[in-house]
SEKE-558217 format. One record per residue: residue in three letters; x, y, z of N, C-alpha, C in turn. Coordinates in steps of 0.1 Angstrom, whole numbers, plus 5000, padded with zeros to 4 digits. Layout:
N
ALAXYZXYZXYZ ...
This chain:
461
MET511888290951510488330951510388450942 ASN509388450933509088560924507788630927 ILE507888760929506688840932506388940922 LEU505188950917504789050907503889150914 LEU504289280914503489390920502889470908 ILE501589490909500889560898500089680903 ALA500189790895499389910897498389910885 PRO497189870886496189860875495789990869 ALA495289980857494690100850493490050842 SER492590140840491390090833490990200823 GLY490190150813489590250803490690330796 LYS490390460795491290550787492590570795 TRP492690530807493990550815494990440811 ARG494490330806495390220803496290260792 GLN497590250794498590280784498790430782 VAL498090520790498290660788499690710790 GLY500490630798501890670800502690660788 ARG502190590778502990580765502690690755 ALA501590770758501190870749502190980747 LYS502391020734503291120731502591260729 ILE501491250721500791380718500191440730 ALA499591360738498891410750499891420762 ASN501191410759502191430770501891330782 GLY501891200778501391110788502191100801 LYS503491130801504291100813504291230823 THR503691340818503791460827503191430841 PHE502091360842501491330854501891200861 ARG502891140855503391010860504591040869 PHE504491000881505591010891505990860895 SER507190840899507590710903506590650913 LEU506290520911505290450919505690430933 LEU505490530941506090520955505390410963 SER504190390961503490290969504090150967 LEU504190110954504789980952506289980954 LEU506990090952508390090955508590070970 SER507690130978507890110993507689960997 ILE506789900990506589750993507789670988 ALA508289710976509489640972510689660981 ALA510789780987511889810996511789731009 ALA510489691012510289611025510389461022 THR510689421010510789281006512089221009 PRO512189101015513489041017514289031004 LYS515689041006516589050995516588920986 ASP516188810992516288690984515088660975 VAL514188770974512988760966513088840953 ASN512688790942512788860929511488940928 ILE511589070926510489160925510389220911 ARG509189220905508889290893507689380895 ILE507789510891506789600892506189630878 VAL504889630877504189660865503189770866 ASP503389880859502489990859501589990846 GLU500289960848499489930836499190060828 GLN499490180834499390300826500590310816 CYS501590230818502790240809503090110801 GLU502590000806502989870800501889770801 ASP501989660793500989550794501389460806 ILE500289400811500589300822501089170816 PRO502189120821502788990816501988870822 TRP500888840815500088730820500788600822 ASP501788580814502488450814503688450824 ALA503888560831504988570840504988460851 LYS506088410855506188320866506088400879 ALA504988370887504788450899504288360910 ASP505088360921504688280933503688360942 LEU503688490939502688580946502488700938 VAL501188750936500888870929500288970939 GLY500889080939500289190948499689300939 ILE498489340942497789440934497289550944 THR497589680940497189790948496089870941 CYS495089920948493989990940493290090949 MET492890200943491890280949490490240944 THR489490310948488090260945487790250930 ALA488190350922487890350908488490230901 LEU489590180906490390070900490089940905 ALA489189930915488789800921488289700911 PRO487389730902486989630892488089580883 ARG488989660879490089610871491089530880 ALA491289570892492089490901491489350903 TYR490189340905489489210906489689130894 GLU489589190882489689120869491089060868 ILE492089140871493489090871493688980881 ALA493188990893493288890903492688760898 ALA491588770892490888650887491688570877 ARG492388640868493188580858494388510864 PHE494988570873496188510879495788390888 ARG494688410895494288300904493888180896 ALA493288200884492888090875494088010871 ARG495288070871496588010867497187940880 GLY496587960891497187900903498087990911 ALA498188120907499088220915498288280926 PRO498688280938497988350949498088500947 VAL496988570951496888710950496588780963 VAL497288890966496988970977496689110972 LEU495589170978495089300974495389400985 GLY495789520982495989620992495689760986 GLY495789860995495490000990494190050997 MET493790170993492590230999491390150999 HIS490990100987489690040986489689900993 PRO490689820991490689690999490689711014 THR491289821019491289851033489889881038 PHE489089961031487790001035486689891032 ARG486989811022485989711017486689571017 TRP487289541029488089421029487289291027 VAL486089291032485189171030484989151015 GLU484589251008484389250993485689210986 ALA486889270990488089240983488589100985 LEU488289040997488688901000487888800991 GLU486788840986486088750976486888740963 HIS487788830961488588830948490088790950 ALA490488760962491888740965492088640975 ASP493288590976493688500987493988571000 ALA494288700999494588771011494388921008 VAL494189001019493989141018494889211029 VAL495589311025496389391035495489521037 ALA494989531049494189641053494989741060 GLY495189861055496089961060497389961054 GLU498390021061499790021056500389881055 ALA501089861044501589721042502989691048 GLU503789801050505189771053505289681066 GLY504489711076504589631088504189491088 VAL503389451078502889311077503489241065 TRP504089311055504489251043505489141044 PRO506489141053507289031055506588901059 GLN505488921068504688811072503888751060 VAL503388841052502588801040503488711031 ILE504688751029505688681021505988541027 ASP506188541040506588421046505388321046 ASP504188371048502988281047502788231033 ALA503088321023502888271009503888171006 ARG505088181011506188071009505687941013 HIS504887941024504487811030502987771026 GLY502487851016501187821011500087841022 ALA500287941031499387951042498988101044 LEU498488171034498088301035496888311045 GLN496888411053495988421065494688501062 GLY494388541050493188621048493388771049 VAL493188831061493288971063494489001072 TYR495389091067496589131075496389281079 ARG496489311092496489441097497689471106 THR498089591107499089631116498489671129 ASP499189631140498689671153498989811156 LYS500089861150500490001153500990061140 PRO500990191138501490251126502990221123 PHE503390201111504790171108505690281111 ASP506790261117507790361120508390411107 LEU508090541103508690591090510190601091 GLY510790601102512190601103512890471098 GLU512090361097512590241093512390211078 LEU511890311071511690301056512990281049 ASN513090181040514290171032514190261019 LEU515290291014515290381002514590300990 PRO513790370982512990310971513990250961 PRO513690120957514590060946514190100932 TYR514590220929514190280916514590200904 HIS515590110906516090030894514989940889 LEU513889920897512789830893511889900883 LEU512090030881511190100871511990150859 ASP511290160848511890230837511590380839 LEU512490450844512290590848512090680836 ASN512290640824511990720812510490740810 ARG509790660817508290670816507690760826 TYR508490820834507990910845508591050844 SER507891150848508391290847509391320858 THR509291260869510291290880510091190891 TYR510791210902510791120913509891170924 ALA509291080931508391110942509091080955 VAL508991170965509591150978508491180988 GLN508491110999507391131010508091161023 ALA507691281029508191321041507191291053 THR505891301050504891271060503891181054 ARG503091111063501991031059500691081066 GLY499591091059498391121065498091271066 CYS496991301072496591441074495691451086 ASP495891551095495091551107493791631106 ARG493491671093492191741091491091631090 LYS489891671091488791571091487691601080 CYS488191641069487291671057486491541055 SER485191561054484291441054484391361041 PHE484891421030484991341018486391281015 CYS487291301024488691261021488991121026 SER489291031017489590891021490990881027 ILE491890981023493290971028493291001043 SER492591101047492491131061491891011069 ALA490790951063490190841069491090721070 PHE491890701060492790581059493790591071 HIS494290711073495290731084494590781097 GLN493290761098492590791110492890941115 HIS492891031106492991171109494291211116 THR495291141113496591171120497691191109 GLN498791251113499891261104501191221112 ARG501991141105503291101110504391161101 ARG505591181108506591241101507891151100 ARG508591161089509791081087510991161091 PRO511991091096513191171100513791251088 ILE514091371091514591461080515891411074 GLU516791361082517991311076517891211065 SER516891121067516591011057515991071044 ILE515191181046514591241034515791311026 ILE516591381033517691451026518591351019 GLU518891231025519691131019519091081006 GLU517691071006516991020994516991130983 VAL516791250987516791360977518091380970 LYS519191360978520491370972520791270961 ARG520091160962520291050952519491080939 ILE518591170940517791200928518591280918 PRO518691230906519491300896518791420890 ASN517491420890516691530885516791660894 ARG516691780887516691900895515291920902 MET514291870895512891880900512391750906 PHE511791750918511091630923509791670930 LEU509091570934507791590940507791540954 LEU507291620963506991570977505591530978 VAL505291400978503891360977503091350990 ASP503391450998502691461011501291521009 ASP500391481017498991531016498791661022 ASN499591701032499591831038500991851045 LEU501991881037503391891042503491991053 THR502792101053502992201063502092201075 ALA501492081077500492071089501292091102 ASP502492041103503392071114504392171110 ARG504192301114504992411109506492391113 ASP506692351125508092341129508892231122 TYR508192121119508792011112509092061098 ALA508092121091508292171078509392271077 ALA509492361086510592461086511992391087 ALA512092291095513392221097513692141084 LEU512692091077512892021065513392121054 PHE512692231053513092341044514492381045 GLU514892401058516292451061517292341055 ALA516892211057517792111052517792101037 LEU516792141030516692131016517392251009 VAL517592361016518092481009519492451003 PRO520392381009521692371003521692280990 LEU520592200989520592100977520292170964 LYS519692290965519392380953518592300943 LYS517592230947516592170938515292240939 TYR514492210929513092260928512092150932 TRP510992180938510092070942508692140943 VAL507692050942506292090944505691990954 THR504592030961503991950971502492000973 GLN501891940983500491980987500492051000 SER499592151002499592221014498192301014 THR497892351026496792441026497292581024 LEU496492681021496892811019497492881032 ALA497392811043497892861055499392891055 ILE500092821045501492841043501892991041 ALA500893061035501093201032500893301043 ASP500493251055500193331066501393391073 ASP502493321072503793361078504793401068 PRO505093531066506093571056507393501057 ALA507993481069509293421070509193271066 PHE508193211070507993071066507893051051 LEU507093141045506893131031508293161023 GLN508993261028510293291023511293171024 LEU511193101035511992981037511692871027 ALA510392851025509892751015510392781001 SER510392910998510892950985512392930983 ARG513092960994514592940993514892790992 ALA514092710998514292570998513992500985 GLY513392580976513092530962511692500959 CYS510692540968509292520965508892610953 THR508392550942507992630931506492600927 GLY505892520935504492490932503792420943 LEU502492450945501692390955500392340949 PHE499992220953498592180950497792210962 VAL496692290961495992340972494492300970 GLY493892240979492492200978491592320982 LEU491392410972490492520974488992470975 GLU488692370966487492300966486292380960 THR485992500966484792570962484992720966 PHE484192800961484192950965482992990973 ALA482392890979481192920988481492871002 GLU481492961012481792921025480792811030 SER479592821026478492721030478892581026 ASN479492571014479992441009481092381018 LEU482092471021483192431029482692381043 HIS481792451049481192411062480592271061 SER479892251049479192121048480092001048 VAL481292021044482291901044483391921054 GLU483092001065483992021076485392071072 LYS485392161062486592221058486592371061 ASP486292401073486092541077487392621078 PHE488592551077489792611078490192691066 ASN489392661055489592741042488692871044 HIS489192981040488493101041488593171027 VAL487393171020487393221006487893361005 GLU487493451015487793591013489393611014 GLN490093511018491593531020492293461008 TYR491593400999492293330988493193420980 ARG492693530975493393620966494693670972 GLU494593720985495793770991496893660993 ALA496393540997497393430999497993390986 ILE497293380976497793340963498793440957 ASP498493570959499393680955500693670962 ARG500693630975501893620983502693500978 LEU501993390974502693270969503393310956 HIS502693380947503293420934504493510936 ALA504393600946505493690948506693620952 HIS506593500957507793410961508093310951 GLY507493320939507793230928507193090929 ILE505993080937505392960939503992960932 GLY503892870922502592860915501592780923 VAL500292790919499192730926498392650916 GLU498292510919497292430912496192410922 ALA494992440918493892430927493092310925 GLY492692240936491792130935490392190936 ILE489492170926488192230926487192120925 VAL486092120933485092020933483792080930 PHE483092010921481692050918480691950923 GLY479591990928478491900933478391900948 PHE478892010954478592020969477092050971 GLU476792040984475392050987474692180983 HIS475392290982474792420979474992460964 ASP475692380956475892410942474592410934 ASP474492510926473292520917473892540903 PRO473092560892473592570879474492690877 ARG474492790885475292910884476692890888 VAL476992780895478292770902479492750891 PHE479192710879480192680870480792810864 ALA479992900859480493020854481093110865 HIS480593100877481093170888482493120892 THR482692990892483992930895484992970885 LEU484592960872485592990861485993140863 ALA485093230866485393370868486393390880 MET486093320890486993330902488393270900 LEU488493170892489793110889490593210881 ASP489993280872490693380864491093500874 HIS490093540882490293650891491493630901 LEU491593500905492593470915493993440909 HIS494093430896495293400889495793260892 ILE494893160892495293020895495992970883 ASP497092900885497992860875497592720868 ALA496892640875496392510870495292470879 ILE494392380874493392330882493192180880 GLN492792110890492291970888490891970893 ALA489991970883488491980886487991840888 SER487191830898486591700902485091710904 ILE484391600903482991590907482991530921 PHE482191580930482091530944481791380943 THR482691300950482591160949482591100964 PRO481491050969481590990982482190850982 LEU483490850986484190730986483990640998 PRO483990510996483890411008484990451018 GLY484590441031485490471041485390611047 THR484690701040484490841044483090851050 SER482990961059481690991065480691041054 ALA481291101043480391141032479691031026 TYR480390921024479790801018478690741027 GLU478890741040477890681049476590771048 SER476790901049475690991049474891001036 MET475590971025474990991012474490861005 LYS474590751013474190621007472790621001 PRO471790691008470390691002470390760988 ARG471390850985471290920973472190870962 LEU472890750964473690700954472890640942 LEU473390680930472690640918473490530911 ASP474690510914475590420907476490350917 ARG476490220916477290130925478490070917 ASN478690120905479890070897481090140902 TRP481990070909483190130915483990200904 GLY483990150892484790210882484390350879 HIS483190390883482790530880483190630892 TYR483790570903484090650914485490710912 ASP485690780901486990830897487090990898 PHE486091050904485991200905485591260892 HIS485291190882484891250869483591190864 HIS482791120872481491070869480591110881 VAL479291130878478291160888477691030893 VAL477891000906477390870911476290890921 TYR475791010923474791040933473791150928 GLN472691170935471791270932472091400939 PRO472591500931472891630937471591700943 ASN471791800951470691870957469991960947 HIS470792050940470192150932470692150918 LEU471092030913471492010899470991870895 THR470791860882470591720877471891660875 PRO471991520876473291460873473891500860 GLU472991520850473491550836474091690836 ALA473491790844473991920845475391930852 LEU475491850863476691840870477891790862 GLN477591680854478591630845478991730835 ALA477991790829478291890818479092010823 GLY478692060835479392180840480792150844 HIS481092040850482392000853483291990841 ASP482791930830483491920818483692050811 TRP482692140812482792270805483892360812 VAL483892360825484892440832486292390829 THR486492260829487792200826488192240813 ARG487392230803487792270789487992420788 GLN487192500794487292650793488592700800 PHE488892640811490092680819491392660811 TYR491392550803492592510795492392550780 GLN491692650777491692710764493092770761 PRO493592750749494892800746495192940750 TRP494193030748494493170751494593190766 ARG493893110774493993120789495393070793 ILE495792960787497092900790498193000787 ALA498193070775499193160771499193280781 ARG498093320786497993430795498693390809 ARG498393270813498893220826500493210825 LEU500893150814502393130812503093260811 GLY502493360805503093490805503293550818 ARG502193530826502293580840503293510848 TRP503393370846504293290853505793330851 ALA506093360838507393400834507893520841 MET506993610846507393730853507593710868 GLN507293600873507493570887508893540891 PRO509293550903510593500907510793350903 HIS511993320898512293180893511493150881 GLY510693240875509793210864510493150852 ALA511593210848512293160836512793020838 ALA513292990850513792850853512692750853 THR511492790858510492690860509392690850 LEU509492790841508392800830508192670823 PRO509192590819508992460812508092370820 TYR508192370833507392280841505892330841 ALA505692460842504292510842503692490828 ALA504492510818503992480804503592340802 ALA504492250807504192100805502892060812 ILE502592110824501392080831500192130823 ASN500192250819498992310812498792240799 LEU499892220791499692160778499292010779 ALA499691940790499291810792497791800795 TYR497291890803495891890805495091920792 LEU495592020784494992050772494991930762 GLY496091860762496191740753495191630757 ARG494991610770494091510774492591550772 ILE492391680774490991730771490591700756 ARG491591730748491291720733491291570729 THR492191490735492291350731490991280736 TRP490591310748489391240753488091310750 GLY488091420742486891480738486091540749 ILE486691600759485991670770485391800766 LYS484091820766483491950762482592000772 GLY481391940773480391990783479692110778 TRP478992170787478192300784477892360798 ASP477592490797477292570810475892560814 PRO475592480824474192470829473592600834 GLY474392700836473892830841473492920830 LEU473392870817472992960806471593010808 GLU470792940816469392980819469393110827 TYR470593150833470693270840471493380832 LYS471393360818472193450809471793600811 ASN470693630816470293770818470793820832 ASP471393740839471893780853473393810852 ARG473893880862475293920863475793860876 PHE476993790875477493730887478493830894 ILE478293840907479193920915479693840927 SER480993840930481493760941481393840954 GLY480693790964480593860977481893850984 SER481993910995483293911003483593771008 ASP482593691010482893551014482993451003 GLY482893500991482993410979481693360975 LYS480593390982479293330978478793400965 ILE477893330958477393390946476293490949 VAL476493610945475393710946474993750932 VAL473693740929473293760915472393890915 THR472693980906471894100904471394100890 GLN470294160887469694160874470494250865 ALA470894200854471694280844470794390838 ALA471394500834470594610828470094570814 
C-alpha cells in the first residue's frame, strides 16, 4: 500500500522553503504533525511526505490513500489538492484543525475526515482504505496516550530544507483564551509525554539547537522542572513557547537556562489590559512585562513576542504605541498578527455578525476578515503592516543584535537571533510589506504608557 501525506501551501507561501535570499528555511521545522502520522503507520505501508512549501506535489504519484492536513487558511488549497487526486481515483482523507471544526464542510471534499488527533484512529483509517470502505468521520473516544508515540521517521524528509528538528513534550493548553484554536482543539487541557522518551528523541538529534513545539511548556511547573533537569546533561540549546510566568521563580528560570533554553515565544498580544480581559487572557499583566523580560535576558533567554492588532479596544493610536512599547521592553523579535476569529473558537461564534470575508484563505492572521470596533479594515491592515516593517528596520535589528551579544550565552546563540531577524526582514522586502501609521491624525499628541500599559494621551506642547 502506498500513502501520500501532504502539507499544503498557498499563494506566496508555496515554495518559500526553497528561497535563498529571504532565508526560506529559517522558519521551517521538521513536519512533526505528518511525521507523527507516519510513525503510527504499519510497517508494511510505503509512506511519502510532501511539504508544498519546499517541493511540488507529485500529481502522478501512485497513491492508494492521500492524507492532507490543514489549518483554516490552507483549507481552500487542501480542497483543491483533494479534488485533483480524487479525480484520478485516489481516496483522500483530510485532518487537522480546520477539518476537525468544520468536518461537515471538509467531508464534501474528501472520502473521510479525521476529527481531532489522528494517532488513535489512523490504523483503522488505513485498514478501511485497504478494503475500500472508508467510514466518513473518524474520532477518538479518548485522548491518545502520548507515552505510546513512536519516534518520528526523519528519514522521510529532506532535512536540508529545515532549520532544525521539532520535539513535542506536551499537547494542548489549559488556558481558555477565546481566540485560540489550539486550546479549543484540545478542549482546554494539556497532556504530558513521559520525559524519558523525550530525552531519547533529543539524544538522536544531531543539531545542537532544536525546537520544543509545545504551546505552553511551563503550564505544569513540576513537569517542566523535571524535564529541564533531564535536559541539562545533553548540553543543547532550545527554544519553546511559554507565558511570562516562567520568570516569576528565579530558581525555575535558572534551571531553564542551565537546561539550554535560549529563546521563548510569548503571546504578549497587546499592551492594554482591557484588550486582554476581552479575550479571557487576564493572566497576562502588562505592568509586569518589563521586569519579566529583563529577568529572561539576564539568563540569556531571548523573547519573541506574539502581537495582535484589532482587539475590541484598539484605535488608530495603538500602532505607534505598540512599536514604542516593543522598543521600550527590548523585545528581540515579534510575530505581528491581525485578530482572526477562527472556526472552533468562541471568538468566531461571537463575531459572526461582523465577519466581512468568508474566504478561508484569508484567515491567515495577516488579512482583516471582520469589522473592527474603532478602526476601518483598511487602517487595521495598514497599521499591522507598518509596525511589522518598522520593527524590522535594519537599524533596529542591529541594535537588538548588539544587545543580544552582551547577554549570557550571547556569543554562542547570536547566529540564531540574527537568522530570525534577517529572515523576517527578507520576507518583508520580498513580499513588499509597507503599510502606514493610521495614528498620524494624532501627530500633535504625545503617547505615554500608563502603569497598566493603557494608552494615555496628553497634548504636546
